[in-house]
N, CA, C and O of each residue as an XYZ file, in Angstrom:
796
protein
N      11.357    -31.189     10.092
C      10.192    -30.563      9.478
C      10.154    -29.055      9.772
O       9.758    -28.257      8.923
N      10.570    -28.685     10.980
C      10.570    -27.277     11.351
C      11.558    -26.474     10.502
O      11.279    -25.334     10.131
N      12.712    -27.074     10.198
C      13.700    -26.386      9.358
C      13.147    -26.165      7.956
O      13.377    -25.115      7.356
N      12.424    -27.141      7.434
C      11.838    -27.010      6.094
C      10.805    -25.888      6.070
O      10.781    -25.080      5.142
N       9.951    -25.841      7.097
C       8.949    -24.774      7.174
C       9.622    -23.408      7.293
O       9.183    -22.434      6.681
N      10.702    -23.347      8.092
C      11.410    -22.074      8.244
C      11.977    -21.602      6.912
O      11.838    -20.430      6.562
N      12.615    -22.503      6.164
C      13.201    -22.093      4.891
C      12.126    -21.716      3.873
O      12.346    -20.830      3.048
N      10.974    -22.371      3.917
C       9.875    -21.989      3.018
C       9.394    -20.580      3.351
O       9.232    -19.745      2.462
N       9.165    -20.322      4.649
C       8.737    -18.984      5.058
C       9.801    -17.932      4.747
O       9.475    -16.819      4.333
N      11.085    -18.288      4.948
C      12.162    -17.336      4.668
C      12.233    -17.013      3.182
O      12.459    -15.864      2.805
N      12.043    -18.015      2.342
C      12.067    -17.764      0.892
C      10.901    -16.874      0.470
O      11.073    -15.960     -0.338
N       9.712    -17.142      1.019
C       8.557    -16.296      0.701
C       8.780    -14.874      1.194
O       8.415    -13.911      0.520
N       9.390    -14.746      2.390
C       9.648    -13.416      2.945
C      10.638    -12.632      2.095
O      10.436    -11.444      1.843
N      11.715    -13.295      1.648
C      12.684    -12.616      0.780
C      12.060    -12.220     -0.555
O      12.308    -11.123     -1.055
N      11.254    -13.105     -1.131
C      10.585    -12.779     -2.392
C       9.649    -11.580     -2.223
O       9.637    -10.675     -3.057
N       8.856    -11.578     -1.126
C       7.926    -10.466     -0.898
C       8.669     -9.164     -0.636
O       8.243     -8.104     -1.095
N       9.786     -9.235      0.105
C      10.555     -8.018      0.388
C      11.171     -7.443     -0.880
O      11.201     -6.225     -1.056
N      11.664     -8.308     -1.765
C      12.228     -7.817     -3.030
C      11.139     -7.215     -3.907
O      11.362     -6.198     -4.564
N       9.963     -7.837     -3.922
C       8.873     -7.319     -4.739
C       8.321     -6.000     -4.201
O       7.765     -5.206     -4.960
N       8.470     -5.762     -2.902
C       8.011     -4.486     -2.340
C       8.754     -3.317     -2.974
O       8.159     -2.269     -3.224
N      10.042     -3.486     -3.234
C      10.839     -2.387     -3.783
C      11.012     -2.472     -5.289
O      11.559     -1.544     -5.885
N      10.568     -3.547     -5.926
C      10.728     -3.655     -7.377
C       9.409     -3.588     -8.143
O       9.414     -3.331     -9.347
N       8.297     -3.810     -7.480
C       7.009     -3.733     -8.182
C       6.719     -2.289     -8.578
O       7.027     -1.359     -7.833
N       6.131     -2.112     -9.744
C       5.900     -0.764    -10.261
C       4.578     -0.176     -9.789
O       4.430      1.046     -9.740
N       3.635     -1.008     -9.448
C       2.344     -0.515     -8.974
C       2.403     -0.352     -7.455
O       2.732     -1.315     -6.762
N       2.097      0.832     -6.907
C       2.159      1.012     -5.449
C       1.200      0.114     -4.677
O       1.503     -0.296     -3.556
N       0.054     -0.193     -5.262
C      -0.892     -1.090     -4.588
C      -0.306     -2.487     -4.481
O      -0.455     -3.148     -3.453
N       0.362     -2.942     -5.540
C       1.021     -4.246     -5.497
C       2.142     -4.259     -4.456
O       2.334     -5.257     -3.762
N       2.881     -3.151     -4.348
C       3.930     -3.058     -3.319
C       3.345     -3.210     -1.924
O       3.897     -3.927     -1.089
N       2.233     -2.538     -1.671
C       1.597     -2.643     -0.357
C       1.095     -4.061     -0.089
O       1.185     -4.549      1.038
N       0.572     -4.716     -1.107
C       0.092     -6.094     -0.919
C       1.255     -7.064     -0.695
O       1.130     -8.004      0.089
N       2.372     -6.848     -1.368
C       3.555     -7.667     -1.089
C       4.078     -7.418      0.320
O       4.602     -8.334      0.955
N       3.943     -6.195      0.814
C       4.336     -5.919      2.189
C       3.432     -6.638      3.178
O       3.896     -7.084      4.228
N       2.157     -6.755      2.860
C       1.245     -7.556      3.691
C       1.686     -9.015      3.715
O       1.672     -9.650      4.769
N       2.078     -9.549      2.560
C       2.586    -10.922      2.506
C       3.848    -11.073      3.340
O       4.027    -12.087      4.015
N       4.726    -10.074      3.300
C       5.946    -10.117      4.114
C       5.605    -10.117      5.607
O       6.236    -10.836      6.382
N       4.624     -9.327      6.014
C       4.216     -9.310      7.421
C       3.649    -10.659      7.848
O       3.945    -11.139      8.943
N       2.844    -11.268      6.999
C       2.259    -12.560      7.349
C       3.335    -13.641      7.492
O       3.287    -14.448      8.420
N       4.301    -13.655      6.575
C       5.355    -14.664      6.685
C       6.270    -14.397      7.882
O       6.772    -15.339      8.496
N       6.491    -13.126      8.218
C       7.255    -12.813      9.431
C       6.515    -13.304     10.671
O       7.129    -13.821     11.605
N       5.195    -13.140     10.675
C       4.407    -13.660     11.791
C       4.510    -15.185     11.885
O       4.548    -15.742     12.982
N       4.555    -15.852     10.734
C       4.731    -17.304     10.756
C       6.082    -17.711     11.319
O       6.167    -18.694     12.055
N       7.138    -16.982     10.992
C       8.466    -17.278     11.551
C       8.474    -17.029     13.056
O       9.089    -17.791     13.801
N       7.807    -15.981     13.509
C       7.735    -15.727     14.953
C       6.954    -16.814     15.671
O       7.250    -17.136     16.821
N       5.959    -17.382     14.999
C       5.242    -18.503     15.609
C       6.152    -19.711     15.761
O       6.028    -20.465     16.726
N       7.070    -19.903     14.810
C       8.028    -21.003     14.953
C       8.949    -20.791     16.156
O       9.434    -21.758     16.743
N       9.191    -19.528     16.523
C      10.039    -19.215     17.674
C       9.250    -19.122     18.976
O       9.784    -18.686     19.996
N       7.966    -19.533     18.947
C       7.076    -19.509     20.111
C       6.836    -18.087     20.617
O       6.645    -17.869     21.814
N       6.850    -17.135     19.706
C       6.534    -15.745     20.049
C       5.174    -15.411     19.454
O       5.060    -14.574     18.558
N       4.142    -16.081     19.969
C       2.818    -15.916     19.366
C       2.228    -14.538     19.610
O       1.438    -14.052     18.800
N       2.600    -13.898     20.719
C       2.069    -12.559     20.988
C       2.569    -11.555     19.943
O       1.790    -10.759     19.419
N       3.861    -11.595     19.646
C       4.410    -10.696     18.634
C       3.821    -10.986     17.258
O       3.588    -10.067     16.472
N       3.583    -12.254     16.969
C       3.002    -12.611     15.672
C       1.585    -12.064     15.534
O       1.227    -11.510     14.494
N       0.779    -12.221     16.586
C      -0.599    -11.717     16.528
C      -0.619    -10.194     16.475
O      -1.423     -9.606     15.752
N       0.270     -9.553     17.243
C       0.324     -8.083     17.218
C       0.746     -7.594     15.833
O       0.215     -6.597     15.343
N       1.690     -8.283     15.202
C       2.127     -7.897     13.860
C       0.972     -7.983     12.871
O       0.790     -7.094     12.039
N       0.193     -9.055     12.964
C      -0.920     -9.216     12.028
C      -2.023     -8.203     12.318
O      -2.552     -7.580     11.398
N      -2.371     -8.036     13.592
C      -3.490     -7.150     13.927
C      -3.151     -5.684     13.697
O      -3.947     -4.943     13.120
N      -1.966     -5.262     14.149
C      -1.628     -3.835     14.086
C      -1.187     -3.438     12.689
O      -1.738     -2.504     12.107
N      -0.192     -4.141     12.140
C       0.368     -3.715     10.868
C      -0.512     -4.101      9.689
O      -0.820     -3.266      8.838
N      -0.918     -5.367      9.637
C      -1.738     -5.798      8.509
C      -3.153     -5.252      8.644
O      -3.740     -4.790      7.666
N      -3.702     -5.305      9.863
C      -5.089     -4.904     10.039
C      -5.322     -3.418     10.069
O      -6.420     -2.969      9.741
N      -4.332     -2.636     10.449
C      -4.555     -1.200     10.591
C      -3.643     -0.387      9.681
O      -4.120      0.392      8.856
N      -2.339     -0.564      9.827
C      -1.395      0.295      9.114
C      -1.468      0.060      7.608
O      -1.507      1.015      6.832
N      -1.487     -1.198      7.196
C      -1.493     -1.457      5.759
C      -2.815     -1.075      5.114
O      -2.840     -0.662      3.955
N      -3.922     -1.207      5.852
C      -5.201     -0.735      5.316
C      -5.148      0.779      5.105
O      -5.653      1.294      4.107
N      -4.532      1.482      6.052
C      -4.366      2.932      5.894
C      -3.459      3.250      4.709
O      -3.753      4.167      3.943
N      -2.361      2.509      4.543
C      -1.473      2.716      3.400
C      -2.228      2.533      2.080
O      -2.134      3.367      1.180
N      -2.974      1.435      1.979
C      -3.721      1.178      0.752
C      -4.751      2.266      0.494
O      -4.938      2.691     -0.646
N      -5.420      2.718      1.550
C      -6.409      3.780      1.397
C      -5.759      5.065      0.886
O      -6.289      5.718     -0.014
N      -4.616      5.425      1.459
C      -3.929      6.652      1.034
C      -3.414      6.514     -0.394
O      -3.525      7.451     -1.184
N      -2.849      5.347     -0.735
C      -2.326      5.141     -2.087
C      -3.438      5.247     -3.115
O      -3.265      5.877     -4.159
N      -4.587      4.633     -2.824
C      -5.686      4.673     -3.791
C      -6.345      6.049     -3.849
O      -6.858      6.446     -4.895
N      -6.335      6.777     -2.732
C      -6.915      8.117     -2.750
C      -6.020      9.121     -3.477
O      -6.524     10.046     -4.113
N      -4.683      8.947     -3.389
C      -3.774      9.890     -4.033
C      -3.759      9.744     -5.542
O      -3.526     10.719     -6.257
N      -4.005      8.539     -6.036
C      -3.977      8.272     -7.483
C      -2.657      8.764     -8.088
O      -2.624      9.685     -8.904
N      -1.576      8.116     -7.656
C      -0.231      8.544     -8.028
C       0.006      8.306     -9.523
O      -0.315      7.243    -10.053
N       0.569      9.307    -10.184
C       0.962      9.174    -11.588
C       2.341      8.527    -11.645
O       3.323      9.109    -11.186
N       2.412      7.333    -12.203
C       3.650      6.556    -12.173
C       4.635      6.941    -13.261
O       5.815      6.604    -13.160
N       4.191      7.634    -14.295
C       5.085      7.949    -15.414
C       6.238      8.861    -14.976
O       7.382      8.568    -15.323
N       5.999      9.953    -14.232
C       7.153     10.769    -13.802
C       8.070     10.042    -12.826
O       9.263     10.338    -12.760
N       7.523      9.091    -12.065
C       8.358      8.374    -11.112
C       9.339      7.434    -11.797
O      10.422      7.169    -11.275
N       8.960      6.932    -12.961
C       9.823      5.978    -13.665
C      10.869      6.659    -14.537
O      11.801      6.006    -15.008
N      10.727      7.956    -14.755
C      11.638      8.621    -15.689
C      13.070      8.660    -15.176
O      13.999      8.471    -15.961
N      13.281      8.900    -13.878
C      14.629      9.009    -13.357
C      15.178      7.730    -12.761
O      16.145      7.768    -12.000
N      14.568      6.577    -13.099
C      15.001      5.313    -12.500
C      16.405      4.945    -12.936
O      17.235      4.595    -12.097
N      16.692      5.014    -14.221
C      18.017      4.634    -14.722
C      19.097      5.603    -14.253
O      20.250      5.209    -14.080
N      18.734      6.859    -14.048
C      19.723      7.843    -13.621
C      20.170      7.602    -12.182
O      21.344      7.779    -11.858
N      19.239      7.201    -11.321
C      19.572      6.987     -9.909
C      19.900      5.529     -9.580
O      20.128      5.198     -8.416
N      19.927      4.654    -10.589
C      20.192      3.237    -10.332
C      21.584      2.983     -9.760
O      21.685      2.197     -8.818
N      22.672      3.592    -10.261
C      23.991      3.331     -9.652
C      24.077      3.751     -8.187
O      24.675      3.051     -7.370
N      23.477      4.900     -7.858
C      23.499      5.344     -6.461
C      22.690      4.387     -5.591
O      23.089      4.071     -4.471
N      21.553      3.929     -6.110
C      20.738      2.973     -5.362
C      21.452      1.654     -5.128
O      21.362      1.083     -4.042
N      22.166      1.164     -6.144
C      22.919     -0.088     -5.976
C      24.040      0.092     -4.960
O      24.293     -0.808     -4.158
N      24.717      1.240     -4.981
C      25.780      1.502     -4.013
C      25.242      1.551     -2.585
O      25.833      0.966     -1.677
N      24.131      2.243     -2.387
C      23.532      2.327     -1.047
C      23.051      0.949     -0.587
O      23.227      0.594      0.578
N      22.450      0.176     -1.484
C      21.991     -1.166     -1.127
C      23.170     -2.072     -0.754
O      23.070     -2.867      0.181
N      24.279     -1.955     -1.479
C      25.457     -2.761     -1.146
C      26.038     -2.374      0.214
O      26.455     -3.240      0.983
N      26.063     -1.081      0.507
C      26.549     -0.639      1.823
C      25.654     -1.146      2.953
O      26.149     -1.590      3.989
N      24.355     -1.080      2.752
C      23.427     -1.574      3.774
C      23.586     -3.079      3.966
O      23.579     -3.568      5.096
N      23.730     -3.809      2.869
C      23.909     -5.258      2.971
C      25.220     -5.600      3.680
O      25.270     -6.543      4.470
N      26.269     -4.846      3.405
C      27.544     -5.075      4.090
C      27.421     -4.801      5.589
O      27.937     -5.568      6.402
N      26.748     -3.725      5.955
C      26.568     -3.408      7.370
C      25.743     -4.472      8.087
O      26.068     -4.862      9.208
N      24.683     -4.938      7.444
C      23.855     -5.981      8.056
C      24.652     -7.261      8.218
O      24.558     -7.924      9.251
N      25.444     -7.618      7.198
C      26.246     -8.834      7.299
C      27.317     -8.709      8.370
O      27.638     -9.690      9.040
N      27.884     -7.496      8.543
C      28.912     -7.310      9.573
C      28.339     -7.393     10.977
O      28.982     -7.915     11.887
N      27.132     -6.878     11.153
C      26.528     -6.878     12.493
C      25.860     -8.208     12.801
O      26.012     -8.742     13.900
N      25.123     -8.745     11.841
C      24.342     -9.962     12.066
C      25.019    -11.198     11.502
O      24.347    -12.165     11.144
N      26.344    -11.178     11.420
C      27.058    -12.320     10.874
C      27.042    -13.521     11.801
O      26.540    -13.459     12.924
N      27.602    -14.614     11.308
C      27.595    -15.853     12.073
C      28.469    -15.781     13.313
O      28.210    -16.495     14.282
N      29.505    -14.934     13.314
C      30.379    -14.872     14.487
C      29.714    -14.162     15.656
O      30.131    -14.332     16.801
N      28.668    -13.355     15.376
C      27.939    -12.684     16.452
C      26.630    -13.389     16.797
O      26.237    -13.435     17.963
N      25.954    -13.938     15.786
C      24.643    -14.526     16.002
C      24.571    -15.963     15.487
O      23.485    -16.441     15.160
N      25.680    -16.643     15.411
C      25.661    -18.031     14.991
C      25.139    -18.951     16.091
O      24.940    -18.521     17.227
N      24.921    -20.218     15.744
C      24.424    -21.171     16.730
C      25.453    -21.469     17.811
O      25.087    -21.903     18.904
N      26.755    -21.239     17.524
C      27.771    -21.436     18.547
C      27.720    -20.329     19.598
O      27.983    -20.574     20.775
N      27.382    -19.108     19.170
C      27.313    -17.964     20.092
C      25.944    -17.885     20.752
O      25.837    -17.773     21.973
N      24.908    -17.945     19.940
C      23.525    -17.878     20.434
C      22.865    -19.204     20.110
O      22.500    -19.431     18.957
N      22.700    -20.080     21.077
C      22.090    -21.379     20.780
C      20.601    -21.235     20.471
O      19.975    -20.225     20.792
N      20.065    -22.252     19.852
C      18.638    -22.248     19.531
C      17.820    -22.252     20.814
O      18.196    -22.913     21.782
N      16.708    -21.527     20.838
C      15.899    -21.494     22.067
C      15.326    -22.869     22.387
O      14.943    -23.631     21.500
N      15.280    -23.156     23.670
C      14.764    -24.462     24.082
C      13.244    -24.505     23.943
O      12.560    -23.488     24.059
N      12.749    -25.686     23.698
C      11.317    -25.872     23.510
C      10.622    -25.939     24.859
O      11.161    -26.481     25.825
N       9.409    -25.378     24.913
C       8.618    -25.386     26.129
C       7.450    -26.347     25.964
O       7.175    -26.840     24.870
N       6.778    -26.596     27.068
C       5.638    -27.497     27.047
C       4.397    -26.852     26.458
O       4.416    -25.692     26.046
N       3.324    -27.618     26.426
C       2.090    -27.122     25.852
C       1.433    -26.057     26.721
O       0.647    -25.254     26.219
N       1.743    -26.035     28.020
C       1.138    -25.053     28.909
C       1.903    -23.724     28.925
O       1.541    -22.818     29.677
N       2.957    -23.594     28.106
C       3.743    -22.364     28.075
C       2.999    -21.293     27.290
O       2.429    -21.567     26.234
N       3.010    -20.074     27.814
C       2.358    -18.945     27.156
C       3.356    -17.799     27.056
O       3.794    -17.243     28.063
N       3.697    -17.466     25.840
C       4.596    -16.340     25.607
C       3.964    -15.021     26.044
O       4.667    -14.120     26.501
N       2.660    -14.904     25.908
C       1.961    -13.687     26.324
C       2.046    -13.493     27.822
O       2.272    -12.378     28.292
N       1.863    -14.586     28.595
C       1.959    -14.490     30.051
C       3.377    -14.141     30.493
O       3.565    -13.345     31.413
N       4.365    -14.732     29.845
C       5.753    -14.418     30.180
C       6.083    -12.962     29.869
O       6.734    -12.286     30.665
N       5.636    -12.483     28.718
C       5.889    -11.098     28.350
C       5.180    -10.136     29.306
O       5.743     -9.107     29.680
N       3.959    -10.465     29.700
C       3.237     -9.618     30.640
C       3.883     -9.580     32.012
O       3.944     -8.525     32.644
N       4.370    -10.735     32.482
C       5.019    -10.766     33.797
C       6.321     -9.972     33.808
O       6.638     -9.313     34.798
N       7.076    -10.029     32.715
C       8.309     -9.245     32.642
C       7.995     -7.759     32.479
O       8.666     -6.907     33.061
N       6.981     -7.462     31.690
C       6.652     -6.070     31.400
C       6.133     -5.340     32.633
O       6.419     -4.157     32.819
N       5.372     -6.037     33.477
C       4.766     -5.382     34.636
C       5.529     -5.631     35.935
O       5.045     -5.281     37.011
N       6.700     -6.223     35.848
C       7.540     -6.376     37.051
C       8.898     -5.712     36.852
O       9.240     -4.774     37.572
N       9.663     -6.185     35.895
C      11.015     -5.665     35.681
C      10.976     -4.309     34.979
O      11.710     -3.393     35.349
N      10.113     -4.183     33.961
C      10.092     -2.973     33.140
C       8.821     -2.154     33.378
O       8.314     -1.525     32.449
N       8.305     -2.152     34.596
C       7.047     -1.444     34.848
C       7.230      0.064     34.744
O       6.353      0.744     34.210
N       8.337      0.610     35.234
C       8.545      2.063     35.173
C       8.776      2.555     33.744
O       8.162      3.550     33.358
N       9.630      1.912     32.934
C       9.711      2.349     31.525
C       8.396      2.192     30.775
O       8.076      2.999     29.903
N       7.634      1.158     31.111
C       6.341      0.961     30.449
C       5.371      2.086     30.800
O       4.688      2.613     29.921
N       5.307      2.456     32.072
C       4.432      3.550     32.490
C       4.915      4.885     31.919
O       4.099      5.733     31.556
N       6.228      5.076     31.837
C       6.764      6.302     31.256
C       6.399      6.408     29.777
O       6.038      7.484     29.300
N       6.492      5.298     29.055
C       6.097      5.305     27.645
C       4.602      5.592     27.497
O       4.193      6.288     26.568
N       3.780      5.054     28.416
C       2.344      5.326     28.367
C       2.050      6.804     28.605
O       1.189      7.380     27.941
N       2.770      7.424     29.559
C       2.569      8.854     29.822
C       2.997      9.691     28.623
O       2.324     10.662     28.280
N       4.108      9.328     27.980
C       4.577     10.071     26.807
C       3.562      9.973     25.669
O       3.285     10.966     24.996
N       3.007      8.780     25.453
C       1.987      8.623     24.418
C       0.723      9.411     24.744
O       0.096      9.983     23.853
N       0.350      9.442     26.028
C      -0.822     10.220     26.425
C      -0.600     11.715     26.189
O      -1.493     12.410     25.705
N       0.591     12.205     26.530
C       0.913     13.613     26.278
C       0.891     13.909     24.779
O       0.423     14.971     24.369
N       1.388     12.991     23.962
C       1.369     13.187     22.509
C      -0.061     13.241     21.977
O      -0.363     14.045     21.095
N      -0.942     12.392     22.507
C      -2.339     12.412     22.072
C      -3.000     13.728     22.450
O      -3.700     14.338     21.642
N      -2.770     14.162     23.692
C      -3.362     15.431     24.145
C      -2.823     16.601     23.327
O      -3.575     17.513     22.984
N      -1.528     16.583     23.011
C      -0.948     17.663     22.209
C      -1.528     17.681     20.799
O      -1.793     18.749     20.249
N      -1.726     16.501     20.213
C      -2.312     16.456     18.872
C      -3.739     16.985     18.880
O      -4.134     17.718     17.973
N      -4.515     16.621     19.898
C      -5.891     17.135     19.991
C      -5.887     18.640     20.225
O      -6.695     19.363     19.641
N      -4.980     19.114     21.077
C      -4.918     20.559     21.349
C      -4.524     21.348     20.108
O      -5.020     22.455     19.899
N      -3.642     20.797     19.286
C      -3.226     21.506     18.067
C      -4.351     21.568     17.035
O      -4.470     22.548     16.300
N      -5.165     20.532     16.983
C      -6.255     20.541     16.009
C      -7.463     21.327     16.486
O      -8.244     21.801     15.661
N      -7.642     21.480     17.787
C      -8.815     22.173     18.318
C      -8.577     23.646     18.622
O      -9.496     24.331     19.070
N      -7.392     24.141     18.395
C      -7.117     25.539     18.732
C      -7.819     26.473     17.745
O      -8.065     26.128     16.590
N      -8.128     27.665     18.249
C      -8.804     28.673     17.439
C      -7.790     29.441     16.597
O      -6.768     29.904     17.105
N      -8.077     29.566     15.338
C      -7.220     30.314     14.439
C      -7.951     31.566     13.973
O      -9.167     31.550     13.780
N      -7.205     32.644     13.795
C      -7.798     33.891     13.338
C      -8.194     33.773     11.871
O      -7.469     33.210     11.051
N      -9.356     34.319     11.573
C      -9.825     34.298     10.196
C     -10.519     33.018      9.789
O     -10.912     32.881      8.630
N     -10.684     32.073     10.702
C     -11.355     30.815     10.385
C     -12.795     30.883     10.857
O     -13.067     31.266     11.996
N     -13.711     30.513      9.987
C     -15.132     30.532     10.330
C     -15.547     29.159     10.849
O     -15.194     28.128     10.276
N     -16.293     29.167     11.928
C     -16.754     27.927     12.545
C     -18.275     27.873     12.503
O     -18.941     28.909     12.531
N     -18.800     26.711     12.440
C     -20.238     26.496     12.463
C     -20.664     25.992     13.836
O     -19.933     25.267     14.511
N     -21.868     26.397     14.227
C     -22.448     25.920     15.473
C     -23.692     25.101     15.124
O     -24.729     25.672     14.786
N     -23.604     23.793     15.200
C     -24.759     22.967     14.814
C     -25.995     23.226     15.661
O     -27.116     23.133     15.161
N     -25.807     23.555     16.951
C     -26.975     23.814     17.803
C     -27.737     25.055     17.336
O     -28.968     25.072     17.352
N     -27.004     26.094     16.919
C     -27.671     27.293     16.402
C     -28.343     27.023     15.059
O     -29.404     27.578     14.776
N     -27.739     26.183     14.235
C     -28.340     25.880     12.941
C     -29.595     25.039     13.076
O     -30.535     25.200     12.296
N     -29.624     24.141     14.057
C     -30.802     23.292     14.239
C     -31.966     24.088     14.820
O     -33.115     23.872     14.434
N     -31.683     25.001     15.738
C     -32.751     25.745     16.417
C     -33.173     27.007     15.686
O     -33.893     27.820     16.266
N     -32.762     27.210     14.448
C     -33.107     28.417     13.717
C     -34.576     28.362     13.283
O     -35.120     27.285     13.042
N     -35.203     29.524     13.188
C     -36.579     29.639     12.741
C     -36.630     30.298     11.367
O     -35.659     30.884     10.888
N     -37.796     30.176     10.760
C     -37.945     30.767      9.442
C     -37.845     32.287      9.490
O     -37.311     32.915      8.577
N     -38.365     32.865     10.565
C     -38.343     34.322     10.685
C     -36.921     34.862     10.832
O     -36.658     36.019     10.506
N     -36.003     34.021     11.326
C     -34.619     34.464     11.484
C     -33.845     34.492     10.178
O     -32.830     35.179     10.075
N     -34.301     33.769      9.204
C     -33.543     33.649      7.955
C     -34.236     34.287      6.746
O     -33.570     34.762      5.826
N     -35.538     34.298      6.749
C     -36.273     34.765      5.579
C     -37.094     35.993      5.968
O     -37.792     35.996      6.982
N     -36.999     37.013      5.161
C     -37.806     38.211      5.346
C     -38.574     38.476      4.063
O     -37.992     38.616      2.987
N     -39.868     38.542      4.195
C     -40.732     38.750      3.030
C     -40.980     40.249      2.885
O     -41.473     40.911      3.799
N     -40.637     40.742      1.754
C     -40.808     42.167      1.447
C     -41.825     42.301      0.328
O     -41.647     41.718     -0.741
N     -42.905     43.072      0.560
C     -43.924     43.291     -0.458
C     -43.562     44.542     -1.254
O     -43.389     45.631     -0.707
N     -43.458     44.347     -2.533
C     -43.113     45.443     -3.424
C     -44.107     45.472     -4.586
O     -44.594     44.431     -5.026
N     -44.390     46.638     -5.060
C     -45.272     46.692     -6.238
C     -44.578     46.113     -7.478
O     -43.352     46.114     -7.585
N     -45.386     45.631     -8.389
C     -44.826     44.986     -9.567
C     -44.183     45.963    -10.530
O     -43.290     45.596    -11.293
N     -44.632     47.199    -10.498
C     -44.030     48.191    -11.370
C     -44.006     49.520    -10.659
O     -44.806     49.793     -9.765
N     -43.101     50.305    -11.065
C     -42.920     51.604    -10.450
C     -43.920     52.597    -11.000
O     -44.076     52.733    -12.214
N     -44.601     53.295    -10.094
C     -45.578     54.282    -10.516
C     -44.883     55.563    -10.929
O     -43.915     56.002    -10.307
N     -45.412     56.163    -12.016
C     -44.851     57.406    -12.500
C     -45.710     58.588    -12.100
O     -45.382     59.729    -12.428
């Protein structure tokens, strides 16, 4: 039964991946990519990698793809100019796709990743937790690379904030506190003038 479920998920994943690059509407491409992420999460659940499956759904489907859809709909891409050069670049695209497929088959072939070389993972009991195993390995064996990656990400966040908050010459800034505390006398001056000029 597990093999049947795997092949069903694999077929859906291949169909969604092909539709991502062949669908003409960018919104449809993004939705097919969401379907591909969900089916990949299902395959990871079959491999007892529930943490990776949940992270894939929460991070990519819940955050990244929502951002992609938002940007695609906000840009309002004109599809007519994009389709004009499709036939001209089709031979180059087929050549590049064939090279990529050959490289993937050479690296991920059966002689390197077959069941004779890499056996199927053994099944664990009901009390097994992939999240606990990943956490124990991450905070014992790989604690220093993990902390180093956290420091690098923190430095990147601080650098991004510093770049956006820096003062630029010629840029006008508003002070909300000054705008809220302004009085009528500071902005409006009433000048009494005669209605007509005396001769």
